[in-house]
C-alpha positions as CSV (number, residue, x, y, z in Angstrom):
1,X,-127.0,-153.9,41.0
2,X,-127.4,-157.3,42.6
3,X,-126.0,-160.3,40.9
4,X,-128.0,-163.5,40.4
5,X,-127.4,-166.4,42.8
6,X,-127.2,-169.0,40.1
7,X,-126.7,-168.9,36.4
8,X,-127.0,-171.4,33.5
9,X,-123.9,-169.9,31.9
10,X,-121.9,-170.5,35.1
11,X,-123.3,-174.0,35.4
12,X,-122.0,-174.8,31.8
13,X,-118.7,-173.2,32.6
14,X,-118.5,-175.2,35.8
15,X,-119.3,-178.5,34.0
16,X,-116.4,-177.9,31.5
17,X,-114.0,-177.3,34.4
18,X,-115.2,-180.0,36.7
19,X,-115.7,-183.1,34.6
20,X,-112.0,-183.8,34.0
21,X,-111.3,-183.4,37.7
22,X,-114.1,-185.9,38.5
23,X,-112.5,-188.4,36.2
24,X,-109.1,-187.7,37.7
25,X,-110.5,-188.3,41.3
26,X,-112.1,-191.6,40.2
27,X,-108.7,-192.5,38.7
28,X,-107.1,-192.1,42.1
29,X,-109.7,-194.3,43.7
30,X,-109.1,-196.9,41.0
31,X,-105.4,-197.0,41.8
32,X,-106.1,-198.0,45.4
33,X,-108.7,-200.5,44.3
34,X,-106.3,-202.3,41.9
35,X,-103.6,-202.4,44.6
36,X,-106.1,-204.0,47.0
37,X,-107.2,-206.6,44.4
38,X,-103.6,-207.5,43.7
39,X,-102.6,-207.9,47.3
40,X,-105.8,-209.9,47.9
41,X,-104.6,-212.4,45.3
42,X,-101.5,-213.0,47.5
43,X,-103.4,-213.7,50.7
44,X,-106.0,-212.2,53.0
45,X,-103.4,-211.4,55.6
46,X,-101.2,-209.6,53.1
47,X,-104.2,-207.6,52.0
48,X,-105.0,-206.6,55.5
49,X,-101.4,-205.6,56.2
50,X,-101.1,-203.7,52.9
51,X,-104.3,-201.8,53.7
52,X,-102.9,-201.0,57.1
53,X,-99.7,-199.7,55.6
54,X,-101.6,-197.7,53.0
55,X,-103.8,-196.2,55.7
56,X,-100.8,-195.0,57.7
57,X,-99.3,-193.5,54.5
58,X,-102.4,-191.8,53.4
59,X,-103.1,-190.3,56.8
60,X,-99.7,-188.6,56.6
61,X,-99.8,-187.6,52.9
62,X,-103.3,-186.0,53.2
63,X,-101.8,-183.1,55.2
64,X,-99.2,-182.4,52.5
65,X,-101.7,-182.7,49.7
66,X,-104.1,-180.4,51.5
67,X,-101.4,-177.8,52.1
68,X,-100.5,-177.8,48.4
69,X,-104.2,-177.2,47.7
70,X,-103.8,-174.0,49.7
71,X,-101.9,-172.5,46.7
72,X,-105.3,-172.1,44.9
73,X,-106.0,-168.5,45.9
74,X,-102.5,-167.4,45.0
75,X,-102.2,-169.0,41.6
76,X,-105.9,-168.5,40.6
77,X,-106.0,-164.9,41.6
78,X,-102.7,-164.2,40.0
79,X,-103.9,-165.7,36.7
80,X,-107.2,-163.8,36.9
81,X,-105.2,-160.6,37.4
82,X,-102.9,-161.6,34.4
83,X,-99.9,-161.2,36.7
84,X,-97.6,-163.9,35.4
85,X,-94.7,-162.8,37.7
86,X,-96.9,-163.4,40.8
87,X,-98.1,-166.7,39.4
88,X,-94.6,-168.0,38.9
89,X,-93.4,-166.8,42.3
90,X,-96.4,-168.5,44.0
91,X,-95.5,-171.8,42.2
92,X,-91.9,-171.5,43.2
93,X,-92.8,-170.9,46.9
94,X,-95.3,-173.7,46.7
95,X,-92.6,-176.1,45.4
96,X,-90.3,-175.2,48.2
97,X,-93.0,-175.6,50.8
98,X,-93.9,-179.0,49.3
99,X,-90.2,-180.1,49.5
100,X,-90.0,-179.0,53.1
101,X,-93.2,-180.8,54.0
102,X,-92.0,-184.0,52.2
103,X,-89.1,-184.4,54.6
104,X,-91.0,-185.0,57.8
105,X,-93.8,-186.8,56.0
106,X,-91.3,-189.2,54.5
107,X,-89.5,-189.7,57.8
108,X,-92.8,-190.5,59.5
109,X,-93.4,-193.3,57.0
110,X,-90.3,-195.0,58.4
111,X,-91.7,-195.2,62.0
112,X,-94.9,-197.1,61.1
113,X,-93.9,-200.2,63.1
114,X,-93.7,-198.6,66.6
115,X,-96.7,-196.4,66.0
116,X,-98.9,-199.2,64.7
117,X,-97.8,-201.4,67.5
118,X,-98.7,-198.7,70.0
119,X,-102.1,-198.3,68.4
120,X,-102.7,-202.0,69.1
121,X,-102.8,-203.3,65.6
122,X,-102.4,-207.1,65.1
123,X,-98.8,-208.1,65.6
124,X,-98.8,-210.3,62.6
125,X,-99.7,-207.4,60.2
126,X,-97.2,-204.8,61.5
127,X,-94.0,-206.0,59.8
128,X,-95.4,-206.0,56.2
129,X,-97.4,-202.9,56.9
130,X,-94.3,-201.0,58.0
131,X,-92.3,-202.2,55.1
132,X,-95.1,-201.2,52.7
133,X,-95.2,-197.7,54.3
134,X,-91.4,-197.3,54.1
135,X,-91.4,-198.0,50.3
136,X,-94.4,-195.8,49.5
137,X,-92.8,-193.1,51.5
138,X,-90.3,-192.7,48.7
139,X,-93.1,-191.3,46.5
140,X,-94.0,-188.4,48.8
141,X,-91.8,-185.7,47.2
142,X,-92.8,-186.5,43.6
143,X,-96.5,-186.7,44.6
144,X,-96.4,-183.3,46.2
145,X,-94.5,-181.7,43.4
146,X,-96.8,-183.2,40.8
147,X,-99.7,-181.6,42.7
148,X,-98.0,-178.2,42.7
149,X,-97.7,-178.3,38.9
150,X,-101.2,-179.6,38.6
151,X,-102.6,-176.7,40.7
152,X,-100.7,-174.3,38.4
153,X,-102.4,-175.8,35.4
154,X,-105.8,-175.9,36.9
155,X,-105.5,-172.2,38.0
156,X,-105.3,-171.4,34.3
157,X,-108.4,-173.6,33.6
158,X,-106.3,-176.4,32.1
159,X,-108.1,-179.3,33.7
160,X,-107.6,-182.0,31.1
161,X,-103.9,-182.8,32.2
162,X,-105.2,-183.9,35.6
163,X,-107.4,-186.5,33.9
164,X,-104.7,-187.7,31.5
165,X,-102.1,-188.0,34.3
166,X,-104.6,-190.1,36.3
167,X,-105.2,-192.3,33.3
168,X,-101.5,-192.7,32.7
169,X,-101.2,-193.9,36.3
170,X,-104.0,-196.4,35.9
171,X,-102.6,-197.8,32.6
172,X,-99.2,-198.4,34.3
173,X,-100.6,-199.7,37.6
174,X,-101.8,-203.2,36.6
175,X,-98.8,-204.3,34.6
176,X,-96.4,-202.9,37.2
177,X,-98.2,-204.7,40.0
178,X,-98.2,-208.0,38.0
179,X,-94.5,-207.8,37.2
180,X,-93.2,-206.5,40.5
181,X,-95.3,-208.9,42.6
182,X,-95.1,-212.1,40.5
183,X,-92.2,-211.4,38.2
184,X,-91.7,-211.9,34.4
185,X,-89.8,-214.6,32.5
186,X,-87.0,-215.9,34.6
187,X,-87.4,-213.2,37.3
188,X,-89.5,-214.2,40.3
189,X,-90.5,-210.7,41.2
190,X,-90.4,-209.0,44.7
191,X,-93.4,-210.8,46.2
192,X,-96.2,-208.8,48.0
193,X,-93.9,-205.8,48.6
194,X,-93.8,-205.3,44.9
195,X,-97.2,-203.7,45.2
196,X,-95.6,-200.9,47.2
197,X,-92.9,-200.5,44.7
198,X,-95.5,-200.4,41.9
199,X,-97.4,-197.6,43.8
200,X,-94.1,-195.6,44.1
201,X,-93.2,-196.1,40.4
202,X,-96.7,-195.1,39.3
203,X,-96.5,-191.9,41.4
204,X,-93.1,-191.0,39.9
205,X,-94.5,-191.7,36.4
206,X,-97.4,-189.4,37.1
207,X,-95.0,-186.6,38.2
208,X,-93.0,-187.1,34.9
209,X,-96.3,-187.1,33.0
210,X,-97.4,-183.7,34.5
211,X,-94.0,-182.3,33.4
212,X,-95.0,-183.0,29.8
213,X,-98.1,-180.7,30.2
214,X,-96.5,-178.2,32.5
215,X,-92.9,-177.9,31.2
216,X,-93.2,-174.2,30.8
217,X,-94.4,-173.8,34.4
218,X,-91.6,-176.2,35.6
219,X,-88.9,-174.0,33.9
220,X,-90.5,-170.9,35.4
221,X,-90.6,-172.6,38.7
222,X,-86.9,-173.4,38.6
223,X,-86.0,-169.8,37.6
224,X,-88.2,-168.6,40.4
225,X,-86.4,-170.6,43.1
226,X,-83.7,-167.8,43.3
227,X,-86.5,-165.4,44.3
228,X,-87.8,-167.5,47.2
229,X,-87.8,-165.5,50.4
230,X,-88.5,-166.8,53.9
231,X,-91.0,-164.0,54.6
232,X,-93.1,-164.9,51.6
233,X,-92.7,-168.6,52.3
234,X,-94.1,-168.0,55.8
235,X,-97.0,-166.1,54.3
236,X,-97.7,-168.9,51.8
237,X,-97.5,-171.5,54.7
238,X,-99.9,-169.4,56.8
239,X,-102.4,-169.3,54.0
240,X,-102.1,-173.0,52.9
241,X,-101.5,-174.9,56.1
242,X,-105.1,-174.5,57.4
243,X,-106.2,-176.3,54.2
244,X,-103.9,-179.2,55.1
245,X,-105.2,-179.2,58.6
246,X,-108.8,-179.2,57.4
247,X,-108.2,-182.2,55.2
248,X,-106.3,-184.0,57.9
249,X,-109.1,-183.3,60.4
250,X,-111.8,-184.5,58.0
251,X,-109.9,-187.8,57.2
252,X,-109.1,-188.2,60.9
253,X,-112.8,-187.7,61.7
254,X,-113.8,-190.5,59.5
255,X,-111.0,-192.7,60.8
256,X,-112.2,-192.1,64.4
257,X,-115.8,-192.9,63.2
258,X,-114.4,-196.2,61.9
259,X,-112.8,-196.9,65.3
260,X,-116.1,-196.1,67.1
261,X,-117.9,-198.5,64.7
262,X,-115.3,-201.1,65.5
263,X,-116.5,-201.2,69.1
264,X,-119.8,-202.5,67.7
265,X,-118.3,-205.7,66.2
266,X,-117.1,-207.2,62.9
267,X,-120.4,-207.1,61.2
268,X,-120.7,-203.4,61.9
269,X,-117.2,-202.7,60.5
270,X,-118.1,-204.7,57.3
271,X,-121.3,-202.7,56.8
272,X,-119.6,-199.4,57.6
273,X,-116.8,-200.1,55.2
274,X,-119.1,-200.9,52.3
275,X,-121.4,-197.9,52.9
276,X,-118.3,-195.6,53.3
277,X,-116.8,-196.9,50.0
278,X,-120.0,-196.2,48.1
279,X,-120.3,-192.7,49.7
280,X,-116.7,-192.0,48.9
281,X,-117.2,-192.9,45.2
282,X,-120.2,-190.6,45.0
283,X,-118.2,-187.9,46.8
284,X,-115.7,-187.7,43.8
285,X,-118.2,-185.7,41.8
286,X,-118.6,-182.8,44.2
287,X,-114.9,-183.0,45.0
288,X,-114.2,-182.3,41.3
289,X,-116.8,-179.5,41.4
290,X,-115.0,-178.1,44.4
291,X,-111.7,-177.9,42.5
292,X,-113.4,-176.2,39.6
293,X,-115.2,-173.8,42.0
294,X,-111.8,-172.8,43.6
295,X,-110.4,-172.1,40.1
296,X,-113.4,-170.1,38.9
297,X,-113.8,-168.0,42.0
298,X,-110.1,-167.3,42.3
299,X,-109.9,-166.2,38.7
300,X,-112.9,-163.9,39.0
301,X,-111.6,-162.3,42.2
302,X,-108.1,-161.8,40.6
303,X,-109.8,-160.1,37.6
304,X,-111.8,-157.9,39.9
305,X,-115.1,-159.4,38.7
306,X,-118.2,-160.5,40.7
307,X,-117.9,-164.1,41.8
308,X,-121.0,-164.8,43.9
309,X,-123.0,-166.2,41.0
310,X,-120.2,-168.7,40.3
311,X,-120.1,-169.6,44.0
312,X,-123.9,-170.0,44.3
313,X,-124.1,-172.1,41.1
314,X,-121.3,-174.4,42.3
315,X,-123.0,-174.9,45.7
316,X,-126.4,-175.7,44.0
317,X,-124.8,-178.1,41.5
318,X,-122.8,-179.8,44.3
319,X,-125.9,-180.3,46.3
320,X,-127.9,-181.4,43.3
321,X,-125.6,-184.2,42.1
322,X,-125.4,-185.5,45.7
323,X,-129.2,-185.4,45.8
324,X,-129.1,-187.8,42.9
325,X,-126.7,-190.1,44.8
326,X,-129.0,-189.8,47.9
327,X,-132.0,-191.0,45.8
328,X,-130.1,-194.0,44.6
329,X,-129.0,-194.8,48.2
330,X,-132.6,-194.6,49.4
331,X,-134.0,-196.6,46.5
332,X,-131.7,-199.6,46.2
333,X,-129.4,-199.6,49.3
334,X,-129.2,-203.4,49.8
335,X,-128.7,-204.0,46.0
336,X,-125.7,-201.7,46.1
337,X,-124.3,-203.3,49.2
338,X,-124.8,-206.7,47.8
339,X,-122.0,-206.2,45.2
340,X,-119.6,-206.3,48.1
341,X,-121.3,-208.4,50.7
342,X,-122.9,-211.3,48.8
343,X,-124.7,-213.7,51.0
344,X,-124.6,-212.0,54.4
345,X,-128.2,-211.0,55.4
346,X,-127.5,-209.3,58.7
347,X,-124.6,-207.3,57.4
348,X,-126.5,-206.5,54.2
349,X,-129.4,-205.2,56.2
350,X,-127.2,-203.0,58.3
351,X,-125.4,-201.6,55.3
352,X,-128.7,-200.8,53.8
353,X,-129.7,-198.8,56.9
354,X,-126.4,-197.0,56.8
355,X,-126.9,-196.1,53.1
356,X,-130.3,-194.7,54.0
357,X,-128.6,-192.4,56.5
358,X,-126.0,-191.6,53.8
359,X,-128.8,-190.1,51.7
360,X,-128.9,-187.1,54.1
361,X,-125.1,-187.4,54.7
362,X,-124.4,-187.1,51.0
363,X,-126.3,-183.8,50.3
364,X,-124.5,-182.1,53.2
365,X,-121.2,-183.6,52.2
366,X,-121.6,-182.1,48.7
367,X,-122.4,-178.7,50.1
368,X,-119.5,-178.6,52.5
369,X,-116.8,-179.8,50.0
370,X,-117.9,-177.3,47.4
371,X,-118.1,-174.6,50.1
372,X,-114.5,-175.3,51.0
373,X,-113.5,-175.0,47.3
374,X,-115.3,-171.6,47.0
375,X,-113.6,-170.2,50.1
376,X,-110.2,-171.6,49.1
377,X,-110.5,-169.7,45.8
378,X,-111.4,-166.6,47.8
379,X,-108.4,-167.0,50.0
380,X,-110.3,-167.7,53.2
381,X,-108.7,-170.7,54.8
382,X,-108.5,-170.4,58.6
383,X,-112.1,-170.0,59.8
384,X,-113.4,-172.8,57.5
385,X,-110.9,-175.1,59.2
386,X,-112.1,-174.1,62.6
387,X,-115.6,-174.8,61.5
388,X,-114.6,-178.3,60.5
389,X,-112.9,-178.8,63.9
390,X,-115.9,-177.7,65.9
391,X,-118.5,-179.5,63.8
392,X,-116.8,-182.9,63.7
393,X,-114.8,-183.0,66.9
394,X,-117.0,-181.0,69.3
395,X,-120.4,-182.1,67.9
396,X,-120.6,-184.9,65.3
397,X,-118.2,-187.5,66.7
398,X,-119.2,-187.2,70.4
399,X,-122.8,-187.3,69.4
400,X,-122.2,-190.4,67.3
401,X,-120.3,-192.1,70.1
402,X,-123.2,-191.5,72.5
403,X,-125.8,-192.6,70.0
404,X,-123.8,-195.8,69.2
405,X,-122.9,-196.8,72.8
406,X,-125.1,-195.6,75.7
407,X,-128.2,-195.2,73.5
408,X,-127.6,-198.5,71.7
409,X,-128.0,-197.3,68.1
410,X,-124.7,-198.9,67.0
411,X,-123.2,-198.0,63.6
412,X,-126.3,-196.1,62.6
413,X,-125.8,-193.8,65.5
414,X,-122.2,-193.1,64.4
415,X,-123.5,-192.2,60.9
416,X,-126.2,-190.0,62.3
417,X,-123.5,-188.2,64.3
418,X,-121.4,-187.7,61.1
419,X,-124.5,-186.4,59.3
420,X,-125.1,-183.8,62.0
421,X,-121.4,-182.8,61.8
422,X,-121.5,-182.4,58.0
423,X,-124.7,-180.5,58.2
424,X,-123.2,-178.1,60.7
425,X,-120.1,-177.6,58.5
426,X,-122.2,-177.0,55.4
427,X,-124.3,-174.3,57.2
428,X,-121.3,-172.6,58.7
429,X,-119.5,-172.5,55.3
430,X,-122.5,-171.1,53.5
431,X,-122.7,-168.4,56.1
432,X,-119.0,-167.7,55.8
433,X,-119.3,-167.4,52.0
434,X,-121.9,-164.7,52.6
435,X,-119.5,-162.8,54.9
436,X,-116.6,-163.1,52.5
437,X,-118.8,-162.1,49.6
438,X,-119.9,-159.0,51.5
439,X,-116.3,-157.7,51.4
440,X,-115.5,-158.9,47.9
441,X,-113.2,-161.8,48.7
442,X,-109.7,-161.8,50.1
443,X,-107.2,-160.7,47.4
444,X,-103.6,-161.2,46.7
445,X,-102.0,-162.5,49.9
446,X,-98.4,-162.6,48.6
447,X,-97.1,-159.6,46.7
């Protein structure tokens, strides 16, 4: 008997799972926004240097975070199969993998200065940017371990802790920035570098907060460390590393797009930044749906139940919410951009054109991120990453560069190239889901 492609019951289940994750993702964006506002109060140069240091840090951390996301098929399928032993063992191996990844990622935070100099960044910004990155590097290990425990909770459909932890971070972030930058009472504070220490302190606090919700998992994880085996660790790494690469490739793709836009001048960069910020905010909704889809699909596969209806529903909902964002982008693009740009007519007009392109961009972006979540829950990680590599680096970015430069379309050409890349990824992932569904999903990778 054929299963339905979509279901109202699955949509309601998806909503319950997804909305706390959406709030949590918005909380992460808010943390970065507050840090930027605080640094901007010091000086424009400090803000630029801090953003540079944060960009270097994030570009390193995204690989580690993506790799930890690769635990999804192991923990979700183990929970669906009601195999607590396999669940605890997967968490233990994930924690060891996170600790191993944290060492080189932290070390790379310490070499920001020569790398940023080699990349031709402004000489005046490099000293503070490198100091900022070195301090934030201290938060890599607690951040990755917090994510391991969070993935364990989400695998059991406990999504609310992710939201509460993000809220804890936001509640602490403002006062910590104020005190560490400007001081309190007779203490003068640390100056601008206090923002980096605030970020590190917030991330450590978020790790401690997740321990409150996941204390049983943490104890089981510690007990499971004696059962860690290199063969299993390699198997976990083989499954999860492609997810880290996929996320790094995606972030790298948008970073390269920003560089290409930079060749078009300062106005193009300003318009691109505003349009990208608005798109990124809208993207948090399908990103939360993606995490919920990974959990739901993995649980169903682990329980030996049909999962295609859950996958189809998630894809439709992801595309639907981004269709709403696209409608807003098409209807009032310059009004949205005006909140950032104020009185800058030429830049405002360009940002409006980019947001019009973002209307198509958004729908495909929603499909592809949810598609990645579905396949992550099904345990299919390598081929989706290759699809990302081909679509962005062999098609979207080269096309955007040609449209922007030789054909003279400027920043709009870059965004059209990104749209083609995202559309290609979305189509390839939907086709891949059909293939994986045809063989019932990929079950239990680590015994």
